[in-house]
C-alpha positions as CSV (number, residue, x, y, z in Angstrom):
1,X,0.3,0.6,-0.2
2,X,1.6,3.1,-1.2
3,X,1.5,6.0,2.4
4,X,0.8,8.8,0.3
5,X,-0.8,11.4,1.6
6,X,-4.8,10.8,0.4
7,X,-4.3,7.0,1.8
8,X,-3.2,8.3,5.5
9,X,-6.3,11.1,4.6
10,X,-8.9,8.1,3.9
11,X,-7.5,5.7,7.3
12,X,-7.6,8.8,8.7
13,X,-11.3,9.2,8.4
14,X,-12.3,5.5,7.8
15,X,-9.9,3.7,9.9
16,X,-11.8,2.3,13.5
17,X,-7.8,1.3,14.5
18,X,-6.7,5.7,13.3
19,X,-10.4,6.3,14.9
20,X,-8.9,4.1,17.8
21,X,-5.2,6.1,18.6
22,X,-6.7,9.6,18.1
23,X,-9.6,8.8,20.7
24,X,-9.4,10.9,23.9
25,X,-10.5,7.6,25.8
26,X,-7.6,5.2,23.6
27,X,-5.6,4.9,27.8
28,X,-8.9,3.1,29.1
29,X,-10.3,1.6,25.7
30,X,-7.3,0.1,24.5
31,X,-5.9,-0.8,28.4
32,X,-9.9,-1.7,29.8
33,X,-10.1,-4.8,26.0
34,X,-6.7,-5.9,26.3
35,X,-7.6,-7.1,29.9
36,X,-10.7,-8.4,28.8
37,X,-10.1,-9.7,25.4
38,X,-6.6,-10.6,24.5
39,X,-4.6,-10.9,27.3
40,X,-6.9,-13.8,29.0
41,X,-8.5,-15.2,24.7
42,X,-10.6,-15.1,25.4
43,X,-13.1,-14.4,22.1
44,X,-17.0,-13.7,23.3
45,X,-17.7,-11.6,27.1
46,X,-22.0,-11.9,27.7
47,X,-22.4,-7.5,27.1
48,X,-22.9,-8.8,31.3
49,X,-19.6,-10.0,32.5
50,X,-18.3,-6.9,31.1
51,X,-20.4,-4.3,32.7
52,X,-19.7,-5.5,35.1
53,X,-15.4,-5.8,35.3
54,X,-16.0,-2.7,33.2
55,X,-17.6,-1.0,36.4
56,X,-15.0,-2.1,38.2
57,X,-12.6,-0.4,35.7
58,X,-14.2,2.7,35.8
59,X,-15.2,3.0,39.8
60,X,-10.8,2.3,40.0
61,X,-10.4,5.7,37.8
62,X,-12.8,7.5,39.0
63,X,-11.4,7.1,43.0
64,X,-7.8,7.9,41.9
65,X,-8.5,10.8,39.0
66,X,-11.3,12.1,40.8
67,X,-15.4,11.8,40.8
68,X,-15.5,14.1,36.8
69,X,-13.7,11.0,35.7
70,X,-16.3,9.2,32.8
71,X,-19.1,10.3,34.4
72,X,-21.0,7.6,31.7
73,X,-22.4,4.8,33.3
74,X,-19.9,1.1,31.5
75,X,-22.5,0.4,29.5
76,X,-23.3,3.7,27.4
77,X,-19.8,3.6,27.1
78,X,-19.2,-0.3,25.8
79,X,-22.1,1.3,23.3
80,X,-20.3,3.4,22.2
81,X,-17.3,2.6,21.3
82,X,-19.5,-0.4,19.7
83,X,-21.6,2.2,17.0
84,X,-21.1,2.1,13.8
85,X,-18.8,5.7,14.0
86,X,-16.6,4.1,16.3
87,X,-16.5,0.6,15.1
88,X,-14.1,-1.3,18.0
89,X,-15.6,-3.3,19.6
90,X,-18.6,-6.5,18.3
91,X,-21.5,-6.6,19.8
92,X,-24.1,-9.3,18.5
93,X,-26.8,-12.0,19.5
94,X,-25.3,-15.7,18.9
95,X,-28.0,-18.3,18.6
96,X,-30.4,-19.5,20.7
97,X,-29.7,-16.0,23.2
98,X,-31.8,-13.4,23.8
99,X,-28.6,-12.2,26.6
100,X,-25.5,-9.8,24.1
101,X,-22.4,-10.7,23.5
102,X,-19.5,-8.3,22.4
103,X,-16.4,-9.0,20.8
104,X,-13.1,-7.2,19.9
105,X,-12.8,-6.6,16.2
106,X,-10.0,-6.6,14.2
107,X,-8.9,-3.0,14.0
108,X,-8.4,-2.9,17.6
109,X,-6.6,-4.6,17.8
110,X,-4.5,-4.3,15.4
111,X,-4.2,-1.0,17.5
112,X,-3.4,-2.6,20.6
113,X,-0.8,-4.7,19.0
114,X,0.9,-1.7,18.1
115,X,0.5,0.2,21.3
116,X,2.5,-2.9,22.9
117,X,5.2,-2.3,20.6
118,X,6.0,1.1,21.8
119,X,7.0,-0.2,24.8
120,X,11.2,-0.4,25.9
121,X,12.5,-3.6,25.5
122,X,14.6,-5.6,27.6
123,X,15.8,-7.3,25.0
124,X,15.7,-7.7,21.7
125,X,16.5,-10.3,19.4
126,X,17.9,-10.2,16.3
127,X,19.0,-13.3,15.5
128,X,16.1,-15.6,15.1
129,X,14.3,-13.4,13.0
130,X,17.8,-13.5,10.7
131,X,17.5,-17.3,10.5
132,X,14.4,-17.2,9.6
133,X,14.4,-15.2,7.4
134,X,17.3,-16.8,5.8
135,X,14.9,-20.4,6.5
136,X,12.3,-19.1,4.4
137,X,14.4,-18.2,1.5
138,X,15.7,-21.2,1.3
139,X,12.7,-23.3,1.1
140,X,11.1,-20.3,-1.6
141,X,14.0,-21.0,-3.8
142,X,13.4,-24.4,-3.0
143,X,10.3,-25.5,-3.3
144,X,10.2,-22.9,-7.1
145,X,13.4,-25.2,-9.0
146,X,12.4,-27.6,-11.5
147,X,15.2,-28.7,-12.6
148,X,16.1,-32.9,-10.4
149,X,19.2,-32.6,-11.3
150,X,19.5,-28.8,-8.9
151,X,17.1,-30.6,-6.9
152,X,18.8,-33.8,-6.2
153,X,21.8,-32.1,-5.9
154,X,20.5,-29.6,-2.9
155,X,19.4,-32.4,-1.7
156,X,22.3,-35.1,-1.5
157,X,24.5,-31.4,0.0
158,X,21.3,-31.5,3.0
159,X,21.6,-35.0,3.9
160,X,25.9,-34.3,3.4
161,X,25.9,-31.9,6.3
162,X,23.2,-33.8,8.0
163,X,25.9,-36.7,8.2
164,X,28.4,-34.5,9.2
165,X,26.6,-33.3,12.4
166,X,26.1,-37.3,13.4
167,X,29.3,-37.6,13.1
168,X,29.8,-34.5,15.3
169,X,27.3,-35.8,18.4
170,X,28.3,-39.3,17.4
171,X,32.1,-38.1,18.5
172,X,30.9,-36.3,21.2
173,X,30.6,-32.8,20.1
174,X,27.5,-31.0,21.0
175,X,26.3,-28.0,19.8
176,X,24.2,-26.1,21.4
177,X,22.6,-22.6,21.5
178,X,24.0,-20.6,24.6
179,X,21.5,-19.1,26.6
180,X,21.0,-16.0,24.5
181,X,19.7,-17.3,21.7
182,X,17.8,-19.3,23.5
183,X,15.7,-16.2,24.6
184,X,16.5,-15.1,21.2
185,X,14.2,-17.6,19.7
186,X,11.7,-18.0,22.8
187,X,10.9,-14.2,22.8
188,X,10.0,-14.8,18.5
189,X,8.2,-17.4,19.2
190,X,5.5,-15.5,21.4
191,X,5.4,-12.8,19.1
192,X,4.4,-15.0,16.2
193,X,2.1,-16.5,18.9
194,X,-0.1,-13.8,19.2
195,X,0.4,-12.9,15.4
196,X,-1.2,-15.9,15.2
197,X,-4.2,-15.4,17.2
198,X,-5.1,-11.9,16.0
199,X,-4.1,-13.5,12.0
200,X,-7.5,-16.3,13.3
201,X,-9.7,-12.7,14.5
202,X,-9.4,-10.9,11.4
203,X,-10.3,-14.6,9.3
204,X,-13.2,-14.3,10.9
205,X,-14.4,-10.7,10.7
206,X,-13.3,-11.8,6.6
207,X,-15.7,-14.8,7.1
208,X,-18.2,-12.5,9.0
209,X,-18.6,-10.1,5.9
210,X,-19.0,-13.0,3.5
211,X,-22.0,-14.5,5.7
212,X,-23.4,-10.6,6.2
213,X,-23.6,-9.8,2.3
214,X,-25.6,-12.7,1.9
215,X,-27.9,-12.4,4.5
216,X,-28.0,-8.3,2.1
217,X,-28.7,-10.3,-1.3
218,X,-31.3,-12.9,0.2
219,X,-33.3,-9.8,1.8
220,X,-33.2,-8.0,-1.1
221,X,-32.9,-10.6,-4.0
222,X,-35.9,-10.6,-6.7
223,X,-35.2,-12.8,-8.8
224,X,-34.9,-17.3,-8.8
225,X,-33.4,-19.3,-6.8
226,X,-31.0,-20.7,-9.0
227,X,-29.0,-16.8,-9.8
228,X,-28.8,-16.5,-6.6
229,X,-26.6,-19.4,-5.5
230,X,-24.3,-19.8,-8.1
231,X,-23.8,-15.7,-7.2
232,X,-23.7,-16.6,-3.3
233,X,-21.9,-19.8,-3.5
234,X,-19.6,-18.9,-6.8
235,X,-18.5,-15.8,-3.8
236,X,-17.7,-18.8,-1.1
237,X,-15.5,-21.1,-3.4
238,X,-13.9,-17.7,-5.0
239,X,-12.6,-17.0,-0.8
240,X,-12.3,-20.4,-0.2
241,X,-9.7,-20.8,-2.9
242,X,-7.9,-17.9,-1.9
243,X,-4.9,-18.2,-0.4
244,X,-6.0,-16.5,1.8
245,X,-8.2,-19.8,2.2
246,X,-6.3,-21.3,1.5
247,X,-4.0,-21.3,3.3
248,X,-5.9,-21.6,6.6
249,X,-7.4,-25.2,5.7
250,X,-3.3,-25.6,5.2
251,X,-3.0,-25.3,9.0
252,X,-6.5,-26.3,10.2
253,X,-5.2,-29.7,8.7
254,X,-1.9,-29.8,10.2
255,X,-3.3,-28.5,14.1
256,X,-6.4,-31.0,13.6
257,X,-3.7,-34.4,13.7
258,X,-4.1,-35.5,17.6
259,X,-0.3,-36.7,16.6
260,X,1.4,-33.3,15.9
261,X,-1.3,-31.8,19.4
262,X,0.9,-33.7,21.4
263,X,4.2,-33.5,19.7
264,X,3.3,-29.3,20.6
265,X,2.3,-29.6,24.0
266,X,5.9,-31.5,24.5
267,X,8.0,-29.2,22.9
268,X,6.2,-26.7,24.9
269,X,6.7,-28.9,27.5
270,X,10.2,-29.5,27.0
271,X,11.8,-25.9,26.1
272,X,9.2,-23.8,28.9
273,X,11.4,-27.0,31.7
274,X,14.7,-25.0,29.9
275,X,16.5,-22.2,32.6
276,X,17.0,-19.4,29.9
277,X,14.1,-19.5,29.3
278,X,12.1,-19.7,32.8
279,X,14.0,-16.1,33.7
280,X,11.5,-14.8,31.8
281,X,9.1,-16.2,33.1
282,X,6.3,-16.2,30.5
283,X,3.2,-16.4,30.6
284,X,1.2,-19.0,31.4
285,X,-1.4,-19.5,28.7
286,X,2.0,-20.5,26.0
287,X,1.7,-24.2,27.7
288,X,-1.6,-24.6,26.0
289,X,-1.0,-21.8,23.5
290,X,-2.2,-24.2,20.7
291,X,-5.7,-25.1,22.3
292,X,-5.3,-20.7,22.4
293,X,-5.4,-22.3,18.5
294,X,-8.6,-24.6,17.6
295,X,-10.6,-22.5,19.7
296,X,-9.6,-19.6,17.8
297,X,-10.5,-21.8,13.9
298,X,-13.4,-23.6,15.3
299,X,-14.9,-19.8,15.8
300,X,-14.0,-20.1,12.4
301,X,-15.7,-22.5,11.3
302,X,-18.6,-21.9,12.7
303,X,-19.3,-19.0,10.4
304,X,-18.9,-20.9,7.3
305,X,-21.5,-23.1,9.5
306,X,-23.5,-20.0,9.7
307,X,-23.4,-20.1,5.7
308,X,-24.5,-22.9,5.5
309,X,-27.6,-23.0,7.6
310,X,-28.7,-19.9,6.0
311,X,-28.4,-21.0,2.8
312,X,-30.6,-23.7,3.5
313,X,-33.3,-21.2,5.8
314,X,-33.3,-19.1,2.6
315,X,-34.0,-22.0,0.3
316,X,-37.2,-23.8,2.9
317,X,-38.2,-20.4,2.7
318,X,-38.6,-20.3,-1.1
319,X,-40.2,-23.5,-1.2
320,X,-43.0,-22.6,1.0
321,X,-44.1,-18.6,-0.9
322,X,-43.9,-20.9,-4.2
323,X,-46.0,-23.4,-2.6
324,X,-48.6,-20.4,-0.9
325,X,-48.3,-18.6,-4.8
326,X,-49.4,-21.6,-6.6
327,X,-52.5,-22.4,-4.1
328,X,-53.5,-18.5,-4.5
329,X,-53.0,-19.3,-8.6
330,X,-55.7,-21.8,-7.9
331,X,-57.8,-19.9,-5.0
332,X,-58.4,-17.6,-7.9
333,X,-58.6,-20.6,-10.6
334,X,-61.6,-21.0,-9.0
335,X,-63.4,-18.2,-7.9
336,X,-62.9,-16.3,-11.4
337,X,-64.9,-20.2,-12.7
338,X,-67.8,-19.2,-9.8
339,X,-68.2,-15.5,-11.3
340,X,-68.8,-16.7,-14.5
341,X,-71.4,-20.4,-13.1
342,X,-74.5,-17.7,-13.5
343,X,-73.5,-16.0,-16.2
344,X,-71.8,-17.6,-18.7
345,X,-69.8,-16.3,-21.9
346,X,-71.7,-16.6,-25.7
347,X,-71.0,-18.4,-28.3
348,X,-67.5,-21.1,-28.4
349,X,-65.6,-20.7,-24.6
350,X,-63.6,-23.9,-25.7
351,X,-62.6,-26.6,-27.4
352,X,-60.9,-30.0,-27.1
353,X,-58.9,-31.3,-30.1
354,X,-60.1,-35.0,-31.0
355,X,-62.5,-35.8,-29.0
356,X,-64.2,-39.2,-28.5
357,X,-67.2,-40.9,-26.9
358,X,-66.2,-43.1,-23.7
359,X,-67.3,-46.7,-24.3
360,X,-68.6,-48.1,-21.5
361,X,-69.8,-51.7,-21.8
362,X,-72.3,-52.9,-19.6
363,X,-70.6,-56.0,-17.6
364,X,-67.7,-54.3,-17.4
365,X,-69.3,-52.5,-14.2
366,X,-68.3,-54.5,-10.7
367,X,-71.2,-56.4,-9.4
368,X,-73.4,-54.0,-6.1
369,X,-71.4,-55.4,-2.6
370,X,-73.3,-54.4,0.7
371,X,-70.8,-53.2,3.0
372,X,-69.9,-55.3,6.1
373,X,-71.1,-53.4,9.6
374,X,-69.5,-54.5,12.7
375,X,-70.8,-55.3,15.9
376,X,-69.9,-54.0,18.9
377,X,-70.2,-56.0,22.0
378,X,-71.1,-53.7,25.4
379,X,-68.0,-55.2,27.2
380,X,-66.5,-53.6,30.5
381,X,-62.5,-54.9,30.9
382,X,-61.3,-56.4,33.9
383,X,-57.9,-56.9,35.0
384,X,-56.1,-59.4,34.0
385,X,-53.4,-61.7,35.8
386,X,-52.2,-63.6,32.7
387,X,-47.8,-63.9,32.5
388,X,-47.6,-62.2,28.8
389,X,-45.0,-62.9,27.0
390,X,-43.2,-59.0,27.4
391,X,-39.8,-59.5,25.3
392,X,-41.7,-58.3,22.0
393,X,-41.6,-55.1,25.2
394,X,-37.2,-55.2,25.1
395,X,-36.3,-56.6,21.4
396,X,-36.7,-52.5,20.3
397,X,-34.0,-51.1,17.9
398,X,-32.7,-48.1,19.0
399,X,-29.9,-47.1,17.2
400,X,-27.4,-44.5,19.0
401,X,-26.3,-41.8,16.6
402,X,-24.1,-40.4,20.0
403,X,-22.0,-44.4,19.7
404,X,-21.8,-43.5,15.4
405,X,-20.9,-40.1,15.7
406,X,-18.1,-41.0,17.8
407,X,-17.1,-43.2,14.9
408,X,-16.9,-40.1,12.7
409,X,-15.0,-37.8,14.6
410,X,-12.5,-40.6,15.5
411,X,-11.8,-41.5,12.1
412,X,-11.4,-37.7,10.8
413,X,-9.0,-36.7,13.4
414,X,-6.4,-39.1,11.5
415,X,-7.0,-38.8,7.9
416,X,-8.8,-35.7,5.9
417,X,-11.6,-38.3,4.7
418,X,-13.4,-41.2,4.4
419,X,-16.4,-43.0,3.1
420,X,-19.4,-44.5,4.4
421,X,-18.0,-48.0,2.9
422,X,-14.4,-47.3,5.0
423,X,-15.8,-46.6,8.0
424,X,-18.2,-49.3,7.9
425,X,-15.6,-51.7,7.6
426,X,-13.6,-50.5,10.6
427,X,-16.9,-50.4,12.7
428,X,-19.6,-53.1,11.0
429,X,-22.5,-52.0,11.1
430,X,-24.2,-54.0,13.9
431,X,-28.5,-52.9,12.9
432,X,-28.7,-53.1,9.5
433,X,-30.5,-51.4,7.1
434,X,-31.8,-49.0,10.6
435,X,-27.8,-48.2,11.4
436,X,-27.0,-47.5,7.6
437,X,-29.6,-44.5,7.7
438,X,-28.1,-43.5,10.7
439,X,-25.0,-41.8,9.8
440,X,-26.5,-40.6,6.3
441,X,-28.7,-39.1,8.7
442,X,-25.5,-37.7,10.8
443,X,-24.1,-36.9,7.0
444,X,-25.8,-34.5,6.2
445,X,-27.4,-32.9,10.6
446,X,-23.8,-32.4,12.2
447,X,-20.9,-33.3,9.8
448,X,-19.5,-32.3,6.1
449,X,-20.6,-34.5,3.2
450,X,-19.7,-34.8,-0.2
451,X,-21.3,-37.4,-2.7
452,X,-19.5,-38.8,-6.2
453,X,-22.4,-40.3,-8.4
454,X,-19.9,-42.0,-10.4
455,X,-18.9,-43.7,-8.1
456,X,-20.6,-46.5,-6.5
457,X,-20.4,-48.7,-3.1
458,X,-21.6,-52.0,-1.7
459,X,-21.7,-52.0,2.3
460,X,-22.2,-55.5,3.6
461,X,-23.4,-56.9,6.8
462,X,-24.7,-59.6,8.8
463,X,-28.4,-60.8,10.5
464,X,-30.8,-63.0,11.8
465,X,-33.5,-64.0,9.9
466,X,-36.6,-65.7,11.8
467,X,-34.6,-69.7,12.4
468,X,-31.9,-68.1,14.3
469,X,-29.5,-68.3,11.1
470,X,-27.1,-66.2,9.4
471,X,-27.2,-64.1,6.6
472,X,-25.9,-61.4,5.1
473,X,-27.0,-58.1,3.2
474,X,-25.9,-56.2,0.8
475,X,-27.1,-52.4,0.3
476,X,-25.9,-50.4,-3.8
477,X,-24.8,-46.8,-3.1
478,X,-23.0,-43.7,-4.7
479,X,-20.0,-42.8,-2.5
480,X,-20.5,-41.0,0.4
481,X,-17.5,-39.4,1.8
482,X,-17.6,-37.4,5.0
483,X,-15.1,-34.6,4.8
484,X,-13.2,-32.8,8.0
């Protein structure tokens, strides 16, 4: 971006981060929102809790600065910060809740991060950043090399370096990082971890913007469903296939691996136990920073799921409106027919091409059959003492959908997708066709699925006939794929 006068003037007038820094209450806003949202990595806060926290903050400031400081109540300040003219907070209602929630906007988080960079740092590491930049350049160069000979030569050079390092280690010569290098790299890790959490909020904000535009189009659309869906799904695919969308999907697939999570936990425990790192007094939340990444990414996934639910609701509403329109047309035809009944038009009203007489032979008519009159006896029911076989009451089949959903989630932890046939082979069907239908219902309600109409799977299960003999049954259906 070019930082010319016109661009900066436009940012000064419209960007929420610039407005926050220019606000006379910027110290209060930045300090409170940092302590409430950024420091504990809190994504959403209910209005009552946030109002109570701000009231405590204002009470302490009034005790120190005087009673005239910040005279308005806390809720009025929060509503003002969430207004369109400020844009520092996002106020919204969660689905199924009648209480408002608050969340930071990406612009506010950027302003708070910039204010944090203004403070003097006791240790400024440069070596780790230089090595990281050098390593990134090497990855770009190696990943874009198209000559096989050059790629092979580079790989052999790396193998020779690794063999030399192994030989030194076997000889007892271990190259260890000193305390300064350890602190330098750990501070670089901490900075990147915090920036990644902020990036998640911005990615979620972008997907929320897409969701808002979809709702506006649905509310104002007057054309056909096909055109609207093609327009919406084209924009959604464009975002999902963009550089940001592909990067987020690769990050999510990497972090959802249980092996990667265990590896990250072990590395964090080992690094935080080092003496030079412990001297820096790192935040306790760093031990579970990868779980904070997962929580932040889950918010983004929820936004995409909400977009899909909105599209389904639109289709249901459109179908209801079309059925209502058909009934209105039929009622209109009936009303016009009744209006013409007593005042029929003269001349030929309508004609039927190629009219023919209906011929019915007398013997084709069925004979008269008298209706059967039921006999109703007035009996008084009596309490019976007979012992009845109640096994039929306990032989009902109950499908545990929770257990089936657990099978799907467990399978998607190790691979990005799995077919229904593979799932049934790893977990054979216990209740036959009813359990297979339950899998299909879960695929439409709780999981992301896709259907390959060009491929076909045969799912086999074992059952027992009335005589207790085992039999094999099978179902042939298009390939159903559960996607992570």
